[in-house]
N, C-alpha and C positions, 0 to 999 in steps of 0.2 A: 505494500499499499505506500503509498506517495502522500508527504506531508509536508507541511510550510511552516516556518517560524515568522515572527514579526519584521523580521529584517530582511526577507524573502528567501533566507535558506531552504534548500531542498533535501529533503530525506526521505530515504525507503526504508521500510522495514519488512523484513522477511520472517515468516514462519513456515516449516514443514518438515518432511523427513529427515532426520538428523544426515544419513549418509548422503543426500543431496546437499543439503546446506552446509556440511562442514568443507565439502570438497571446493566450496566457492571462496571460502573465507582464506584471508591473507592477514589478518589482524586480530586481537581480540581486547575486551574491554577489561581492565583491571581495576583494582580499588582506587588507585590514583588516577585513573581514567584511560583513553586509549593508549594499546602499548603495540608495537609491531612484535612480528613474528608469531607463528602459531602452530602449537604441536596438535597436530589432527590424531594422532595415534594415542595421546593423554584421553582426549576426548571421546574417542570411540570407544576406549576403556572402559570408562564410566558408563557410556551408552548401553556397553555390554551389560554392566553391573544392574543398571534400573530396569533394561529390560527383562533380565532373569529374576527378578523381584516380580515381573508382571505388570510393570509399568509401560503405559504408551507413551512413547516421548517424543516430542517437537523440538526442534532447535530454532532457536532466534536469533537474527543478525538484523546489521543494518548497514547503510551506504549512503553517504554524503554525496548530492548530486551538483550540479553545476546551479546557481541561483536562477530562481524562477523557471525551473523545469515544471512545465505543465502536462506533458505525456510520459507516462512510464513504458518501455519496453522491455521485452525479455531480455535482450542485451545487457541491459543494464545490472542485472544480477547474475551476470554469467561468471563474473569474479571480482576480485578486492573487498568482499564483503567484511565486516568486522563481527566478529562473532560476541554474542552477547551472553549466552546460557541456553540449557538444556532445561525443559518444561517436562516432570513426568505427571501424568494423569492416571490414576487406577480408578477402575470399574471393578471389583471383586465379584466372581460369579455368584448368582445365586445360589442358595442351599438346595432349593428345588430343582434348579438347573443341573445341579450335578448330580443329585439322586434321579432326574430324568436320563441323562445320559447312563448311570448306572443300568437303569432298567433297559434302554435301548441295547446295551450289550448282551443284557440277559434274554433279550428276546432277538437275540440275531442280526441287529441293526447296527451297521457300523457307522458311526458319526464322525464327519471329519469337518475341520475347520478350514475354510477358505478367507481369507482376511488380507487386509491391506495394511496392517502392522508389520512391526519389524519382526524379523525370524525370531530372535530371542523372544521377545516378549510373546509370540506366538506359541511357542514350544512352551514356556513358563505356565500360560494361560491354559495351554492343552492340558499340562501336566495336573493343573489345580481342579480340572473340571473331570480328569480322570479319561481321556482319550486312551486307545490302547498301544498307539506308538507314537511316543513325545520324544523318542532318543532322535528322529529325525525329520527334517523339514525341507520340502521345496519353495525356493523364491521364485517369483516371477521370470526373473534373468536366467534361472534354471530351467524353467519350462520353455522359454523361447529359444533357447539353445538346443533342445531335444526335438527330433521329429518324432511323429506320432506312434513309431513302432516304440521306440524307447521309453517314452512317456506312460504307454500303454500298459508296459511291464511293471510300471513301479506305483500305478493309482489304485490299485487294489490295497496294497499294502503301506502308502504312505497318507497319514492323516492330517499333516498339517500344511497349509500352503500360505506362505506369506508375500507381502508385496505384491498380490497378483493385480492385473486389469481386467476389464469384462472379457476382453477374448480370451483371455486365460481361463476364467469362471466359465465360458461357454466350451471351451476345447475340454476343460476335465469332464464337465457333465456328459458329453457327447461320447468320451472316451469311455465313463464308466458303462452309459449305455450300451456301447459296442461289446463290451464284455458280459453283456447278459444281467448287469444289474438295475434292478428298480429305483430309479433316483428322485429324492425329493430335495428340493433346493429351497433355502430360506434366504429372504433378502429386504431389505428396503429403500433401496436407493435406484435412480434411474439406471446405473451403472449395473445392476442385478437384473435388469429386465430381460437382456437375451436369454441368460441363463435359467431365468424364472419361466421362460414361454419355454423353451427347450427340456425342461426337466419333467420327467413323467407325473410330478405332483409338484408344483411351484407354490410356495407359501410367502405370502407377503405380510409384512407389519401392519395394524391396521392404527396403531397410534403413531409410530413416528415414520411409517412409509410415506412414501410418494405416491400419487395417483396414477403414475406410469407402471410402478411395482405390482399396486394393486390390480391394476388392469391387465397386467402379464402373468398375474398368479392363478391358479385353480382354486385356492383357498386364502383366507385373510383372518391373521389371528386379530382379534380384538382386545385383547391383553398383553401382545408383544412378548408372552411368556414361553418359553421354550418346552415348558413342561405341559403346556397344552397341546403341544405336537403330540407327545407321547401319551395324553388323554384320549387324544382322537384316534391313534394308531389302536388302543385298547378298544376303544367303543366298535371302531371298524371291525377289527376282529370278532367282537361279539356280535355284530349285526350278520357277519357273513356264517359265522358260527348256526346263529338261529335260523337263517334260510336254508342251510344245509338239514336241519334240525327237523324244519316243516317239510321239505323234501322227503326225506327219510321217514317221516311218519304218511304223508299223503299217499304216495307210491305204493307201498306194500298193502294199505288197506284197500285202495282202490283194484291194486291188483289181486286181493284176497276175493273182493266181490267179482270180479271178471271172471277169475279162476272156477269159483263155486259155479256161475252158472254155464260157463264152457264145459264143466265136469258133468253137469247134470244132462246137457246136449249128447255128450259124447257116451255117456252110460245108456241113453235112450230113455229117461224118465220122461214120466207122462206130465208131471209137474214141476214146475221150478222151485227150487230153495226159497227164493225172493220173488216178491212182486215189483212190478215197475214203480209203485206207491213206495214201496219199503225201501227199494234203493235208492229212491230220491231222498227219502229221509235220512238215510244214512250219510249220505252226500253232502245233501244242504245244510243239515241240523247236527250230525255228529261229527263229520270228519271236519268239516270247515270252523265248527266253535272249538276244537279240541286243538287243530292245528293253529289257530289264532293265538291260544295260549302260549305256544311257543316262541312267539315273537318278543313275549316280555321274559324270556329267560333272562337271569343275571349273568355276568361272566363268569365262566367255568376257572377254577382255582388254577394258577399255573398258565393262564393264557398268554401271561408275558412273558413265559419262559419258554415258549415255542421257537423254533427257528420259523422265519417268514415261509409262507407257502409258495409254491413255483405257480407263477402266474398263468403258465400255460396248462396246469393240470387241470383236467376236468372236473366238472362237480360231481358227476357219476363216475368214481371212479371205480376200482374192480372189487374192492371191499364193499361199496355201496350197492353194487349190482347183487353182490352174493347176498348181502343181508336183505334186499328187496325180495328177492327170490326166496330165501329161506323163510322170512317172515309169512310171505304170502302162502307158502304152502302149509306151514302153521294155523293159518285163518281158514285155509280151505277142509283141513282135516278137521278140525274143530266142529267148524260150522256147518259142513255137508256131512260129518259124522252124526252130530247129535240129530240133524235133520232126518237121516234115514233111520237113527236108534226110534225116533219118536214114532216114525209110518209102520215100521216092523212092531212095535209095542201095540198097534192097533188106535195110534191117537189119529184125529183127523188131518187133513192138509193144512187147515188154519191154523192148528194147535203147533203143527209142526214148523210152519214157516215162523209162528210168533217165537218158538223156542230158537229157529235160527238167526232171525235178526236181532234178538238179544245177545245171543253168543257172540255176535260178530262185533255188537256194540260193545260187550263186556272186554273182549279183546282189544279193542280199540284203545279203551280205558286203559288196560293194562299196559298196552304199549306205548301209550302216551307218556306214561313215567319212565318207561325205558328209553323214549326217544331224547330226553333230557340231557342225556350224555351219549356221544358218540362212541366214545371207547372207554371212559372209564365205568365202572359198575354201578348201579343204581341204587344198590342195597344199602343206604346211608340216610343220615339224618336229611341232608341237602337233598338227595334225590326224591325223597319221599314227600319232604315239608318245604323245600327251599324255595318253591315258587306259588305264590298264593293265587295266582292267576290261574293255574294247571287246576288248585284245589276249588275253586270258583267254578272252572269252566265243567268240572267234573260233577258237583254238586247239583249245577243248574242241568246238565246231561241225564242226571238220574232221575229228577225230577219231570224234565221232558219226557224222558223214555217210559217212565211208569203212566205218565198221561196217553201216551201213544199207544202203551199194551192194554191197558184197561177201559 
């Protein structure tokens, strides 16, 4: 910035990255005033010490210009600056951010720091927040000097990137994606916009972020808190789990109904075990009501200790297909078996069908509790009583079923 005194004297004051400012200084300010000579190495050592303590450091310098200078050019600060001092600012990581990073590590999410700070400062902050690899950092100069093949070999294991430009951020995101990673990028400035747009999930800061960053991102954090991202991941995993549980409940129950009717046709039965109205009842009242309760399932224990799922993995995995077939067969055996048993015991067709439809509904109620967990056993307190909406749905269904039957 350009300033003037009352006598027309002109001065330029400079602040910026120490490694840039120090190289432009030829003198320094001493306790007695301006002094010639400047020991760059001494101040670089001071810079390293401040950076290692987590300080973000700015260097401040000045230069006297010809009187009545009214225009400031870049060439005016290329050399002969007088060094004034270093300014250390510290913004300690929030405790919740440190815990959030630890949660990410347990969940198989690799957290990387891409910053404009000095390399030493970035490494110190990375160690404070608990990144995995804090012994090595790449700077913008390192990235510029590498081709894509060289940088691609390092991006997976390197967690700290310092003094980077917008081009570097975009390049890093692109290379991580090329290696099959799902990349989320956070940022708040205009220079973050290209990387936010390129990332699989761009996350902008709602409080400190620029409008350009917000428009470029898929998500906006209204509280600018990194821990909120982790909470969103947990919520997303829970929603995806509950969708799978609903599918795992609906498909076998519908499959069981279809196989009951198909079995009656193949075996040449004169009467179907279920009437169209009974099938409509089971599908509209029973299956839909019970499946809806699974949408309110709380997060399973250890959900943030799982590795991320493969985005290419289909919803209907081999395990799902096997379970759908297995449960469908059990439903058929029970429903069809009791229907046949009632007929052979001399009961009328209406009575046998009533037994069949109630057997099917009872199976679905039982299977609903089983569907609350995909892999874990259901015979625990959480499995039976952990979701009040499931208990409410079952209670209402029992009342509806009694009304339907009698």
